[in-house]
Predicted model as a PDB file, atoms N, CA, C, CB and O in Angstrom, pLDDT in the B-factor column:
MODEL        1                                                                  
ATOM      1  N   MET A   1      42.735  99.401  35.239  1.00 92.00           N  
ATOM      2  CA  MET A   1      43.403  98.313  34.565  1.00 92.00           C  
ATOM      3  C   MET A   1      42.405  97.551  33.692  1.00 92.00           C  
ATOM      4  CB  MET A   1      44.067  97.375  35.584  1.00 92.00           C  
ATOM      5  O   MET A   1      42.719  97.140  32.575  1.00 92.00           O  
ATOM      6  N   ARG A   2      41.203  97.375  34.226  1.00 94.00           N  
ATOM      7  CA  ARG A   2      40.166  96.659  33.465  1.00 94.00           C  
ATOM      8  C   ARG A   2      39.848  97.397  32.168  1.00 94.00           C  
ATOM      9  CB  ARG A   2      38.881  96.495  34.312  1.00 94.00           C  
ATOM     10  O   ARG A   2      39.691  96.767  31.123  1.00 94.00           O  
ATOM     11  N   ARG A   3      39.753  98.713  32.224  1.00 95.00           N  
ATOM     12  CA  ARG A   3      39.444  99.496  31.028  1.00 95.00           C  
ATOM     13  C   ARG A   3      40.522  99.304  29.962  1.00 95.00           C  
ATOM     14  CB  ARG A   3      39.306 100.987  31.382  1.00 95.00           C  
ATOM     15  O   ARG A   3      40.214  99.157  28.780  1.00 95.00           O  
ATOM     16  N   VAL A   4      41.772  99.308  30.383  1.00 95.00           N  
ATOM     17  CA  VAL A   4      42.888  99.107  29.458  1.00 95.00           C  
ATOM     18  C   VAL A   4      42.787  97.724  28.814  1.00 95.00           C  
ATOM     19  CB  VAL A   4      44.248  99.268  30.192  1.00 95.00           C  
ATOM     20  O   VAL A   4      42.957  97.592  27.602  1.00 95.00           O  
ATOM     21  N   ALA A   5      42.516  96.707  29.606  1.00 97.00           N  
ATOM     22  CA  ALA A   5      42.392  95.342  29.084  1.00 97.00           C  
ATOM     23  C   ALA A   5      41.208  95.224  28.132  1.00 97.00           C  
ATOM     24  CB  ALA A   5      42.240  94.340  30.236  1.00 97.00           C  
ATOM     25  O   ALA A   5      41.324  94.607  27.073  1.00 97.00           O  
ATOM     26  N   ASP A   6      40.067  95.811  28.502  1.00 97.00           N  
ATOM     27  CA  ASP A   6      38.880  95.768  27.639  1.00 97.00           C  
ATOM     28  C   ASP A   6      39.158  96.432  26.295  1.00 97.00           C  
ATOM     29  CB  ASP A   6      37.688  96.453  28.327  1.00 97.00           C  
ATOM     30  O   ASP A   6      38.783  95.905  25.248  1.00 97.00           O  
ATOM     31  N   GLU A   7      39.809  97.580  26.326  1.00 96.00           N  
ATOM     32  CA  GLU A   7      40.120  98.281  25.082  1.00 96.00           C  
ATOM     33  C   GLU A   7      41.044  97.439  24.200  1.00 96.00           C  
ATOM     34  CB  GLU A   7      40.768  99.646  25.382  1.00 96.00           C  
ATOM     35  O   GLU A   7      40.840  97.355  22.989  1.00 96.00           O  
ATOM     36  N   TYR A   8      42.043  96.826  24.796  1.00 96.00           N  
ATOM     37  CA  TYR A   8      42.959  95.984  24.026  1.00 96.00           C  
ATOM     38  C   TYR A   8      42.214  94.787  23.443  1.00 96.00           C  
ATOM     39  CB  TYR A   8      44.132  95.508  24.909  1.00 96.00           C  
ATOM     40  O   TYR A   8      42.416  94.438  22.280  1.00 96.00           O  
ATOM     41  N   ALA A   9      41.358  94.160  24.238  1.00 97.00           N  
ATOM     42  CA  ALA A   9      40.632  92.976  23.798  1.00 97.00           C  
ATOM     43  C   ALA A   9      39.732  93.279  22.603  1.00 97.00           C  
ATOM     44  CB  ALA A   9      39.805  92.414  24.943  1.00 97.00           C  
ATOM     45  O   ALA A   9      39.539  92.415  21.747  1.00 97.00           O  
ATOM     46  N   THR A  10      39.179  94.488  22.531  1.00 96.00           N  
ATOM     47  CA  THR A  10      38.325  94.826  21.393  1.00 96.00           C  
ATOM     48  C   THR A  10      39.136  94.953  20.104  1.00 96.00           C  
ATOM     49  CB  THR A  10      37.571  96.129  21.667  1.00 96.00           C  
ATOM     50  O   THR A  10      38.583  94.811  19.013  1.00 96.00           O  
ATOM     51  N   LEU A  11      40.428  95.217  20.213  1.00 95.00           N  
ATOM     52  CA  LEU A  11      41.287  95.363  19.037  1.00 95.00           C  
ATOM     53  C   LEU A  11      41.920  94.046  18.593  1.00 95.00           C  
ATOM     54  CB  LEU A  11      42.374  96.370  19.321  1.00 95.00           C  
ATOM     55  O   LEU A  11      42.433  93.943  17.479  1.00 95.00           O  
ATOM     56  N   CYS A  12      41.882  93.058  19.452  1.00 93.00           N  
ATOM     57  CA  CYS A  12      42.545  91.780  19.192  1.00 93.00           C  
ATOM     58  C   CYS A  12      41.483  90.715  18.896  1.00 93.00           C  
ATOM     59  CB  CYS A  12      43.437  91.354  20.407  1.00 93.00           C  
ATOM     60  O   CYS A  12      40.537  90.545  19.665  1.00 93.00           O  
ATOM     61  N   ASP A  13      41.647  89.997  17.773  1.00 92.00           N  
ATOM     62  CA  ASP A  13      40.650  88.987  17.424  1.00 92.00           C  
ATOM     63  C   ASP A  13      41.015  87.581  17.907  1.00 92.00           C  
ATOM     64  CB  ASP A  13      40.456  88.966  15.934  1.00 92.00           C  
ATOM     65  O   ASP A  13      40.296  86.625  17.616  1.00 92.00           O  
ATOM     66  N   LYS A  14      42.109  87.446  18.632  1.00 94.00           N  
ATOM     67  CA  LYS A  14      42.523  86.149  19.168  1.00 94.00           C  
ATOM     68  C   LYS A  14      41.617  85.757  20.341  1.00 94.00           C  
ATOM     69  CB  LYS A  14      44.012  86.190  19.618  1.00 94.00           C  
ATOM     70  O   LYS A  14      41.408  86.552  21.257  1.00 94.00           O  
ATOM     71  N   ARG A  15      41.086  84.545  20.310  1.00 96.00           N  
ATOM     72  CA  ARG A  15      40.296  84.010  21.401  1.00 96.00           C  
ATOM     73  C   ARG A  15      40.619  82.527  21.553  1.00 96.00           C  
ATOM     74  CB  ARG A  15      38.778  84.232  21.156  1.00 96.00           C  
ATOM     75  O   ARG A  15      40.720  81.852  20.529  1.00 96.00           O  
ATOM     76  N   PRO A  16      40.785  81.980  22.728  1.00 96.00           N  
ATOM     77  CA  PRO A  16      40.756  82.713  23.982  1.00 96.00           C  
ATOM     78  C   PRO A  16      41.942  83.665  24.061  1.00 96.00           C  
ATOM     79  CB  PRO A  16      40.760  81.747  25.174  1.00 96.00           C  
ATOM     80  O   PRO A  16      42.965  83.493  23.398  1.00 96.00           O  
ATOM     81  N   LEU A  17      41.756  84.666  24.896  1.00 96.00           N  
ATOM     82  CA  LEU A  17      42.752  85.717  25.056  1.00 96.00           C  
ATOM     83  C   LEU A  17      42.909  86.039  26.526  1.00 96.00           C  
ATOM     84  CB  LEU A  17      42.361  86.980  24.261  1.00 96.00           C  
ATOM     85  O   LEU A  17      41.922  86.215  27.241  1.00 96.00           O  
ATOM     86  N   ILE A  18      44.145  86.115  26.975  1.00 95.00           N  
ATOM     87  CA  ILE A  18      44.462  86.600  28.314  1.00 95.00           C  
ATOM     88  C   ILE A  18      45.246  87.889  28.130  1.00 95.00           C  
ATOM     89  CB  ILE A  18      45.277  85.532  29.157  1.00 95.00           C  
ATOM     90  O   ILE A  18      46.291  87.899  27.480  1.00 95.00           O  
ATOM     91  N   VAL A  19      44.745  88.974  28.700  1.00 96.00           N  
ATOM     92  CA  VAL A  19      45.422  90.259  28.624  1.00 96.00           C  
ATOM     93  C   VAL A  19      46.008  90.553  29.997  1.00 96.00           C  
ATOM     94  CB  VAL A  19      44.447  91.399  28.161  1.00 96.00           C  
ATOM     95  O   VAL A  19      45.277  90.717  30.974  1.00 96.00           O  
ATOM     96  N   LYS A  20      47.337  90.617  30.061  1.00 95.00           N  
ATOM     97  CA  LYS A  20      48.026  90.924  31.318  1.00 95.00           C  
ATOM     98  C   LYS A  20      48.427  92.390  31.290  1.00 95.00           C  
ATOM     99  CB  LYS A  20      49.279  90.000  31.532  1.00 95.00           C  
ATOM    100  O   LYS A  20      49.190  92.819  30.424  1.00 95.00           O  
ATOM    101  N   VAL A  21      47.902  93.159  32.253  1.00 96.00           N  
ATOM    102  CA  VAL A  21      48.209  94.589  32.345  1.00 96.00           C  
ATOM    103  C   VAL A  21      49.213  94.776  33.476  1.00 96.00           C  
ATOM    104  CB  VAL A  21      46.908  95.448  32.589  1.00 96.00           C  
ATOM    105  O   VAL A  21      48.929  94.468  34.634  1.00 96.00           O  
ATOM    106  N   ASN A  22      50.395  95.289  33.121  1.00 94.00           N  
ATOM    107  CA  ASN A  22      51.462  95.537  34.093  1.00 94.00           C  
ATOM    108  C   ASN A  22      51.433  97.004  34.506  1.00 94.00           C  
ATOM    109  CB  ASN A  22      52.854  95.158  33.506  1.00 94.00           C  
ATOM    110  O   ASN A  22      51.399  97.895  33.657  1.00 94.00           O  
ATOM    111  N   GLU A  23      51.448  97.246  35.801  1.00 90.00           N  
ATOM    112  CA  GLU A  23      51.479  98.611  36.314  1.00 90.00           C  
ATOM    113  C   GLU A  23      52.797  98.826  37.051  1.00 90.00           C  
ATOM    114  CB  GLU A  23      50.262  98.889  37.252  1.00 90.00           C  
ATOM    115  O   GLU A  23      53.665  97.954  37.068  1.00 90.00           O  
ATOM    116  N   HIS A  24      52.926  99.975  37.644  1.00 85.00           N  
ATOM    117  CA  HIS A  24      54.131 100.313  38.391  1.00 85.00           C  
ATOM    118  C   HIS A  24      54.301  99.416  39.614  1.00 85.00           C  
ATOM    119  CB  HIS A  24      54.092 101.774  38.817  1.00 85.00           C  
ATOM    120  O   HIS A  24      53.336  98.833  40.108  1.00 85.00           O  
ATOM    121  N   GLY A  25      55.508  99.316  40.083  1.00 84.00           N  
ATOM    122  CA  GLY A  25      55.784  98.578  41.326  1.00 84.00           C  
ATOM    123  C   GLY A  25      55.598  97.077  41.215  1.00 84.00           C  
ATOM    124  O   GLY A  25      55.502  96.399  42.238  1.00 84.00           O  
ATOM    125  N   GLY A  26      55.543  96.535  39.999  1.00 85.00           N  
ATOM    126  CA  GLY A  26      55.406  95.094  39.851  1.00 85.00           C  
ATOM    127  C   GLY A  26      53.990  94.575  39.945  1.00 85.00           C  
ATOM    128  O   GLY A  26      53.779  93.363  39.904  1.00 85.00           O  
ATOM    129  N   TRP A  27      53.006  95.463  40.070  1.00 90.00           N  
ATOM    130  CA  TRP A  27      51.616  95.036  40.162  1.00 90.00           C  
ATOM    131  C   TRP A  27      51.093  94.665  38.788  1.00 90.00           C  
ATOM    132  CB  TRP A  27      50.748  96.136  40.786  1.00 90.00           C  
ATOM    133  O   TRP A  27      51.397  95.342  37.806  1.00 90.00           O  
ATOM    134  N   SER A  28      50.311  93.598  38.706  1.00 94.00           N  
ATOM    135  CA  SER A  28      49.694  93.214  37.437  1.00 94.00           C  
ATOM    136  C   SER A  28      48.379  92.497  37.703  1.00 94.00           C  
ATOM    137  CB  SER A  28      50.643  92.316  36.610  1.00 94.00           C  
ATOM    138  O   SER A  28      48.171  91.899  38.758  1.00 94.00           O  
ATOM    139  N   LEU A  29      47.502  92.577  36.714  1.00 95.00           N  
ATOM    140  CA  LEU A  29      46.270  91.799  36.697  1.00 95.00           C  
ATOM    141  C   LEU A  29      46.124  91.231  35.292  1.00 95.00           C  
ATOM    142  CB  LEU A  29      45.017  92.672  37.107  1.00 95.00           C  
ATOM    143  O   LEU A  29      46.463  91.889  34.308  1.00 95.00           O  
ATOM    144  N   SER A  30      45.615  90.001  35.206  1.00 95.00           N  
ATOM    145  CA  SER A  30      45.356  89.366  33.919  1.00 95.00           C  
ATOM    146  C   SER A  30      43.856  89.143  33.789  1.00 95.00           C  
ATOM    147  CB  SER A  30      46.139  88.022  33.780  1.00 95.00           C  
ATOM    148  O   SER A  30      43.185  88.744  34.740  1.00 95.00           O  
ATOM    149  N   TYR A  31      43.343  89.409  32.586  1.00 97.00           N  
ATOM    150  CA  TYR A  31      41.908  89.315  32.313  1.00 97.00           C  
ATOM    151  C   TYR A  31      41.689  88.310  31.191  1.00 97.00           C  
ATOM    152  CB  TYR A  31      41.310  90.708  31.936  1.00 97.00           C  
ATOM    153  O   TYR A  31      42.473  88.248  30.245  1.00 97.00           O  
ATOM    154  N   LEU A  32      40.626  87.527  31.297  1.00 97.00           N  
ATOM    155  CA  LEU A  32      40.332  86.449  30.361  1.00 97.00           C  
ATOM    156  C   LEU A  32      39.173  86.826  29.447  1.00 97.00           C  
ATOM    157  CB  LEU A  32      40.012  85.158  31.115  1.00 97.00           C  
ATOM    158  O   LEU A  32      38.157  87.348  29.905  1.00 97.00           O  
ATOM    159  N   TYR A  33      39.331  86.560  28.157  1.00 97.00           N  
ATOM    160  CA  TYR A  33      38.304  86.847  27.143  1.00 97.00           C  
ATOM    161  C   TYR A  33      38.122  85.616  26.257  1.00 97.00           C  
ATOM    162  CB  TYR A  33      38.696  88.099  26.280  1.00 97.00           C  
ATOM    163  O   TYR A  33      39.093  84.966  25.871  1.00 97.00           O  
ATOM    164  N   GLY A  34      36.878  85.311  25.945  1.00 96.00           N  
ATOM    165  CA  GLY A  34      36.565  84.242  25.004  1.00 96.00           C  
ATOM    166  C   GLY A  34      36.640  82.842  25.563  1.00 96.00           C  
ATOM    167  O   GLY A  34      36.828  81.892  24.803  1.00 96.00           O  
ATOM    168  N   ALA A  35      36.502  82.681  26.856  1.00 96.00           N  
ATOM    169  CA  ALA A  35      36.503  81.354  27.469  1.00 96.00           C  
ATOM    170  C   ALA A  35      35.056  80.886  27.643  1.00 96.00           C  
ATOM    171  CB  ALA A  35      37.254  81.371  28.843  1.00 96.00           C  
ATOM    172  O   ALA A  35      34.232  81.631  28.174  1.00 96.00           O  
ATOM    173  N   PRO A  36      34.734  79.669  27.207  1.00 95.00           N  
ATOM    174  CA  PRO A  36      33.367  79.172  27.329  1.00 95.00           C  
ATOM    175  C   PRO A  36      32.898  79.139  28.786  1.00 95.00           C  
ATOM    176  CB  PRO A  36      33.265  77.780  26.721  1.00 95.00           C  
ATOM    177  O   PRO A  36      33.575  78.581  29.649  1.00 95.00           O  
ATOM    178  N   GLY A  37      31.749  79.731  29.050  1.00 95.00           N  
ATOM    179  CA  GLY A  37      31.156  79.702  30.385  1.00 95.00           C  
ATOM    180  C   GLY A  37      31.769  80.667  31.383  1.00 95.00           C  
ATOM    181  O   GLY A  37      31.393  80.654  32.555  1.00 95.00           O  
ATOM    182  N   ILE A  38      32.704  81.505  30.949  1.00 96.00           N  
ATOM    183  CA  ILE A  38      33.347  82.470  31.844  1.00 96.00           C  
ATOM    184  C   ILE A  38      33.155  83.860  31.246  1.00 96.00           C  
ATOM    185  CB  ILE A  38      34.878  82.142  32.048  1.00 96.00           C  
ATOM    186  O   ILE A  38      33.452  84.079  30.071  1.00 96.00           O  
ATOM    187  N   ASP A  39      32.664  84.789  32.042  1.00 96.00           N  
ATOM    188  CA  ASP A  39      32.397  86.141  31.553  1.00 96.00           C  
ATOM    189  C   ASP A  39      33.672  86.802  31.057  1.00 96.00           C  
ATOM    190  CB  ASP A  39      31.760  86.993  32.652  1.00 96.00           C  
ATOM    191  O   ASP A  39      34.730  86.677  31.673  1.00 96.00           O  
ATOM    192  N   ASP A  40      33.560  87.519  29.916  1.00 97.00           N  
ATOM    193  CA  ASP A  40      34.700  88.270  29.406  1.00 97.00           C  
ATOM    194  C   ASP A  40      35.177  89.282  30.434  1.00 97.00           C  
ATOM    195  CB  ASP A  40      34.338  88.974  28.096  1.00 97.00           C  
ATOM    196  O   ASP A  40      34.371  89.939  31.093  1.00 97.00           O  
ATOM    197  N   GLY A  41      36.486  89.403  30.566  1.00 97.00           N  
ATOM    198  CA  GLY A  41      37.069  90.356  31.494  1.00 97.00           C  
ATOM    199  C   GLY A  41      37.221  89.835  32.912  1.00 97.00           C  
ATOM    200  O   GLY A  41      37.581  90.592  33.814  1.00 97.00           O  
ATOM    201  N   THR A  42      36.953  88.552  33.122  1.00 97.00           N  
ATOM    202  CA  THR A  42      37.137  87.957  34.450  1.00 97.00           C  
ATOM    203  C   THR A  42      38.629  87.913  34.772  1.00 97.00           C  
ATOM    204  CB  THR A  42      36.511  86.523  34.518  1.00 97.00           C  
ATOM    205  O   THR A  42      39.441  87.537  33.926  1.00 97.00           O  
ATOM    206  N   ILE A  43      38.982  88.293  35.983  1.00 96.00           N  
ATOM    207  CA  ILE A  43      40.390  88.243  36.401  1.00 96.00           C  
ATOM    208  C   ILE A  43      40.834  86.787  36.479  1.00 96.00           C  
ATOM    209  CB  ILE A  43      40.598  88.957  37.779  1.00 96.00           C  
ATOM    210  O   ILE A  43      40.182  85.956  37.110  1.00 96.00           O  
ATOM    211  N   CYS A  44      41.961  86.495  35.823  1.00 95.00           N  
ATOM    212  CA  CYS A  44      42.471  85.126  35.815  1.00 95.00           C  
ATOM    213  C   CYS A  44      43.909  85.038  36.312  1.00 95.00           C  
ATOM    214  CB  CYS A  44      42.379  84.550  34.421  1.00 95.00           C  
ATOM    215  O   CYS A  44      44.497  83.957  36.331  1.00 95.00           O  
ATOM    216  N   GLY A  45      44.471  86.169  36.711  1.00 93.00           N  
ATOM    217  CA  GLY A  45      45.827  86.177  37.244  1.00 93.00           C  
ATOM    218  C   GLY A  45      46.108  87.502  37.925  1.00 93.00           C  
ATOM    219  O   GLY A  45      45.577  88.541  37.531  1.00 93.00           O  
ATOM    220  N   THR A  46      46.938  87.459  38.942  1.00 94.00           N  
ATOM    221  CA  THR A  46      47.242  88.656  39.706  1.00 94.00           C  
ATOM    222  C   THR A  46      48.613  88.529  40.358  1.00 94.00           C  
ATOM    223  CB  THR A  46      46.163  88.910  40.766  1.00 94.00           C  
ATOM    224  O   THR A  46      49.117  87.427  40.573  1.00 94.00           O  
ATOM    225  N   ALA A  47      49.203  89.675  40.665  1.00 92.00           N  
ATOM    226  CA  ALA A  47      50.470  89.681  41.391  1.00 92.00           C  
ATOM    227  C   ALA A  47      50.245  89.413  42.882  1.00 92.00           C  
ATOM    228  CB  ALA A  47      51.192  91.026  41.195  1.00 92.00           C  
ATOM    229  O   ALA A  47      51.207  89.224  43.626  1.00 92.00           O  
ATOM    230  N   ASN A  48      49.002  89.395  43.317  1.00 91.00           N  
ATOM    231  CA  ASN A  48      48.655  89.154  44.714  1.00 91.00           C  
ATOM    232  C   ASN A  48      48.692  87.651  44.994  1.00 91.00           C  
ATOM    233  CB  ASN A  48      47.254  89.743  45.048  1.00 91.00           C  
ATOM    234  O   ASN A  48      47.824  86.910  44.531  1.00 91.00           O  
ATOM    235  N   ASP A  49      49.682  87.210  45.741  1.00 85.00           N  
ATOM    236  CA  ASP A  49      49.831  85.784  46.039  1.00 85.00           C  
ATOM    237  C   ASP A  49      48.687  85.218  46.872  1.00 85.00           C  
ATOM    238  CB  ASP A  49      51.130  85.550  46.758  1.00 85.00           C  
ATOM    239  O   ASP A  49      48.487  84.004  46.890  1.00 85.00           O  
ATOM    240  N   ALA A  50      47.938  86.063  47.555  1.00 90.00           N  
ATOM    241  CA  ALA A  50      46.856  85.593  48.415  1.00 90.00           C  
ATOM    242  C   ALA A  50      45.488  85.655  47.736  1.00 90.00           C  
ATOM    243  CB  ALA A  50      46.826  86.407  49.684  1.00 90.00           C  
ATOM    244  O   ALA A  50      44.469  85.404  48.380  1.00 90.00           O  
ATOM    245  N   ALA A  51      45.454  85.981  46.463  1.00 92.00           N  
ATOM    246  CA  ALA A  51      44.180  86.107  45.755  1.00 92.00           C  
ATOM    247  C   ALA A  51      43.521  84.745  45.568  1.00 92.00           C  
ATOM    248  CB  ALA A  51      44.388  86.782  44.395  1.00 92.00           C  
ATOM    249  O   ALA A  51      44.196  83.731  45.391  1.00 92.00           O  
ATOM    250  N   CYS A  52      42.203  84.743  45.610  1.00 95.00           N  
ATOM    251  CA  CYS A  52      41.414  83.536  45.357  1.00 95.00           C  
ATOM    252  C   CYS A  52      40.671  83.711  44.042  1.00 95.00           C  
ATOM    253  CB  CYS A  52      40.417  83.249  46.528  1.00 95.00           C  
ATOM    254  O   CYS A  52      39.844  84.613  43.910  1.00 95.00           O  
ATOM    255  N   LEU A  53      40.958  82.861  43.076  1.00 95.00           N  
ATOM    256  CA  LEU A  53      40.299  82.907  41.779  1.00 95.00           C  
ATOM    257  C   LEU A  53      39.266  81.794  41.695  1.00 95.00           C  
ATOM    258  CB  LEU A  53      41.326  82.786  40.632  1.00 95.00           C  
ATOM    259  O   LEU A  53      39.424  80.753  42.332  1.00 95.00           O  
ATOM    260  N   PRO A  54      38.202  82.004  40.909  1.00 94.00           N  
ATOM    261  CA  PRO A  54      37.192  80.949  40.754  1.00 94.00           C  
ATOM    262  C   PRO A  54      37.804  79.676  40.162  1.00 94.00           C  
ATOM    263  CB  PRO A  54      36.040  81.442  39.860  1.00 94.00           C  
ATOM    264  O   PRO A  54      38.680  79.748  39.300  1.00 94.00           O  
ATOM    265  N   GLN A  55      37.347  78.526  40.619  1.00 95.00           N  
ATOM    266  CA  GLN A  55      37.889  77.246  40.160  1.00 95.00           C  
ATOM    267  C   GLN A  55      37.766  77.081  38.645  1.00 95.00           C  
ATOM    268  CB  GLN A  55      37.177  76.096  40.862  1.00 95.00           C  
ATOM    269  O   GLN A  55      38.669  76.534  38.011  1.00 95.00           O  
ATOM    270  N   ALA A  56      36.663  77.548  38.057  1.00 95.00           N  
ATOM    271  CA  ALA A  56      36.482  77.438  36.605  1.00 95.00           C  
ATOM    272  C   ALA A  56      37.572  78.199  35.864  1.00 95.00           C  
ATOM    273  CB  ALA A  56      35.099  77.965  36.192  1.00 95.00           C  
ATOM    274  O   ALA A  56      38.047  77.746  34.823  1.00 95.00           O  
ATOM    275  N   VAL A  57      37.966  79.338  36.386  1.00 94.00           N  
ATOM    276  CA  VAL A  57      39.031  80.133  35.772  1.00 94.00           C  
ATOM    277  C   VAL A  57      40.371  79.408  35.885  1.00 94.00           C  
ATOM    278  CB  VAL A  57      39.118  81.527  36.433  1.00 94.00           C  
ATOM    279  O   VAL A  57      41.126  79.334  34.915  1.00 94.00           O  
ATOM    280  N   ILE A  58      40.659  78.883  37.052  1.00 92.00           N  
ATOM    281  CA  ILE A  58      41.922  78.168  37.276  1.00 92.00           C  
ATOM    282  C   ILE A  58      42.032  76.984  36.328  1.00 92.00           C  
ATOM    283  CB  ILE A  58      42.031  77.691  38.742  1.00 92.00           C  
ATOM    284  O   ILE A  58      43.078  76.781  35.712  1.00 92.00           O  
ATOM    285  N   GLU A  59      40.971  76.202  36.205  1.00 94.00           N  
ATOM    286  CA  GLU A  59      40.987  75.028  35.335  1.00 94.00           C  
ATOM    287  C   GLU A  59      41.133  75.418  33.872  1.00 94.00           C  
ATOM    288  CB  GLU A  59      39.718  74.211  35.527  1.00 94.00           C  
ATOM    289  O   GLU A  59      41.866  74.765  33.130  1.00 94.00           O  
ATOM    290  N   PHE A  60      40.446  76.476  33.448  1.00 93.00           N  
ATOM    291  CA  PHE A  60      40.549  76.895  32.057  1.00 93.00           C  
ATOM    292  C   PHE A  60      41.960  77.367  31.734  1.00 93.00           C  
ATOM    293  CB  PHE A  60      39.540  78.002  31.757  1.00 93.00           C  
ATOM    294  O   PHE A  60      42.522  76.982  30.709  1.00 93.00           O  
ATOM    295  N   VAL A  61      42.533  78.191  32.594  1.00 90.00           N  
ATOM    296  CA  VAL A  61      43.877  78.716  32.344  1.00 90.00           C  
ATOM    297  C   VAL A  61      44.895  77.577  32.287  1.00 90.00           C  
ATOM    298  CB  VAL A  61      44.273  79.733  33.436  1.00 90.00           C  
ATOM    299  O   VAL A  61      45.837  77.634  31.497  1.00 90.00           O  
ATOM    300  N   LYS A  62      44.719  76.554  33.108  1.00 90.00           N  
ATOM    301  CA  LYS A  62      45.613  75.400  33.065  1.00 90.00           C  
ATOM    302  C   LYS A  62      45.488  74.635  31.749  1.00 90.00           C  
ATOM    303  CB  LYS A  62      45.322  74.469  34.235  1.00 90.00           C  
ATOM    304  O   LYS A  62      46.439  73.985  31.314  1.00 90.00           O  
ATOM    305  N   SER A  63      44.314  74.710  31.113  1.00 92.00           N  
ATOM    306  CA  SER A  63      44.050  73.904  29.928  1.00 92.00           C  
ATOM    307  C   SER A  63      44.507  74.548  28.620  1.00 92.00           C  
ATOM    308  CB  SER A  63      42.594  73.615  29.847  1.00 92.00           C  
ATOM    309  O   SER A  63      44.506  73.883  27.585  1.00 92.00           O  
ATOM    310  N   VAL A  64      44.896  75.817  28.638  1.00 89.00           N  
ATOM    311  CA  VAL A  64      45.270  76.490  27.389  1.00 89.00           C  
ATOM    312  C   VAL A  64      46.781  76.680  27.298  1.00 89.00           C  
ATOM    313  CB  VAL A  64      44.564  77.849  27.281  1.00 89.00           C  
ATOM    314  O   VAL A  64      47.487  76.636  28.306  1.00 89.00           O  
ATOM    315  N   ASN A  65      47.257  76.888  26.096  1.00 85.00           N  
ATOM    316  CA  ASN A  65      48.667  77.175  25.852  1.00 85.00           C  
ATOM    317  C   ASN A  65      48.900  78.650  26.181  1.00 85.00           C  
ATOM    318  CB  ASN A  65      49.076  76.845  24.362  1.00 85.00           C  
ATOM    319  O   ASN A  65      48.511  79.522  25.404  1.00 85.00           O  
ATOM    320  N   ALA A  66      49.514  78.932  27.295  1.00 73.00           N  
ATOM    321  CA  ALA A  66      49.691  80.317  27.757  1.00 73.00           C  
ATOM    322  C   ALA A  66      50.475  81.165  26.763  1.00 73.00           C  
ATOM    323  CB  ALA A  66      50.397  80.331  29.102  1.00 73.00           C  
ATOM    324  O   ALA A  66      50.151  82.337  26.572  1.00 73.00           O  
ATOM    325  N   VAL A  67      51.486  80.606  26.133  1.00 73.00           N  
ATOM    326  CA  VAL A  67      52.301  81.369  25.195  1.00 73.00           C  
ATOM    327  C   VAL A  67      51.455  81.853  24.018  1.00 73.00           C  
ATOM    328  CB  VAL A  67      53.479  80.519  24.692  1.00 73.00           C  
ATOM    329  O   VAL A  67      51.643  82.971  23.539  1.00 73.00           O  
ATOM    330  N   ALA A  68      50.538  81.029  23.558  1.00 83.00           N  
ATOM    331  CA  ALA A  68      49.699  81.392  22.420  1.00 83.00           C  
ATOM    332  C   ALA A  68      48.492  82.234  22.831  1.00 83.00           C  
ATOM    333  CB  ALA A  68      49.229  80.140  21.707  1.00 83.00           C  
ATOM    334  O   ALA A  68      47.829  82.815  21.972  1.00 83.00           O  
ATOM    335  N   THR A  69      48.201  82.309  24.110  1.00 84.00           N  
ATOM    336  CA  THR A  69      46.977  82.944  24.594  1.00 84.00           C  
ATOM    337  C   THR A  69      47.204  84.315  25.201  1.00 84.00           C  
ATOM    338  CB  THR A  69      46.319  82.067  25.602  1.00 84.00           C  
ATOM    339  O   THR A  69      46.325  85.173  25.118  1.00 84.00           O  
ATOM    340  N   ILE A  70      48.357  84.546  25.809  1.00 82.00           N  
ATOM    341  CA  ILE A  70      48.559  85.767  26.597  1.00 82.00           C  
ATOM    342  C   ILE A  70      49.129  86.910  25.751  1.00 82.00           C  
ATOM    343  CB  ILE A  70      49.493  85.482  27.772  1.00 82.00           C  
ATOM    344  O   ILE A  70      49.962  86.705  24.868  1.00 82.00           O  
ATOM    345  N   GLU A  71      48.657  88.097  26.048  1.00 86.00           N  
ATOM    346  CA  GLU A  71      49.190  89.334  25.489  1.00 86.00           C  
ATOM    347  C   GLU A  71      49.571  90.217  26.671  1.00 86.00           C  
ATOM    348  CB  GLU A  71      48.147  90.050  24.534  1.00 86.00           C  
ATOM    349  O   GLU A  71      48.745  90.460  27.551  1.00 86.00           O  
ATOM    350  N   ASP A  72      50.788  90.691  26.702  1.00 86.00           N  
ATOM    351  CA  ASP A  72      51.329  91.498  27.797  1.00 86.00           C  
ATOM    352  C   ASP A  72      51.299  92.976  27.394  1.00 86.00           C  
ATOM    353  CB  ASP A  72      52.785  91.049  28.156  1.00 86.00           C  
ATOM    354  O   ASP A  72      51.831  93.339  26.345  1.00 86.00           O  
ATOM    355  N   ILE A  73      50.688  93.821  28.206  1.00 80.00           N  
ATOM    356  CA  ILE A  73      50.728  95.258  27.945  1.00 80.00           C  
ATOM    357  C   ILE A  73      51.116  95.979  29.221  1.00 80.00           C  
ATOM    358  CB  ILE A  73      49.362  95.773  27.415  1.00 80.00           C  
ATOM    359  O   ILE A  73      50.845  95.508  30.326  1.00 80.00           O  
ATOM    360  N   SER A  74      51.752  97.122  29.056  1.00 79.00           N  
ATOM    361  CA  SER A  74      52.151  97.937  30.208  1.00 79.00           C  
ATOM    362  C   SER A  74      51.546  99.310  30.044  1.00 79.00           C  
ATOM    363  CB  SER A  74      53.705  98.027  30.344  1.00 79.00           C  
ATOM    364  O   SER A  74      51.347  99.794  28.930  1.00 79.00           O  
ATOM    365  N   ARG A  75      51.256  99.927  31.173  1.00 68.00           N  
ATOM    366  CA  ARG A  75      50.759 101.302  31.099  1.00 68.00           C  
ATOM    367  C   ARG A  75      51.424 102.144  32.145  1.00 68.00           C  
ATOM    368  CB  ARG A  75      49.244 101.354  31.267  1.00 68.00           C  
ATOM    369  O   ARG A  75      51.141 103.337  32.248  1.00 68.00           O  
TER     370      ARG A  75                                                      
ENDMDL                                                                          
END                                                                             
């Protein structure tokens, strides 16, 4: 999933960028690109309700306009 998100991110010049990769069975992971102080490709969303994300990621995602930031892809 990370490889798919990385490849998409290299083609898209929008930053910050959240790439949500949807897989079979409702599973998804979202990856963050272009956020200050956060490594590109850091997971910022998941279908796993019990996942623990870094506080910096949570705060950044809350601070951006999700509609303008997210790109949804399926594989």
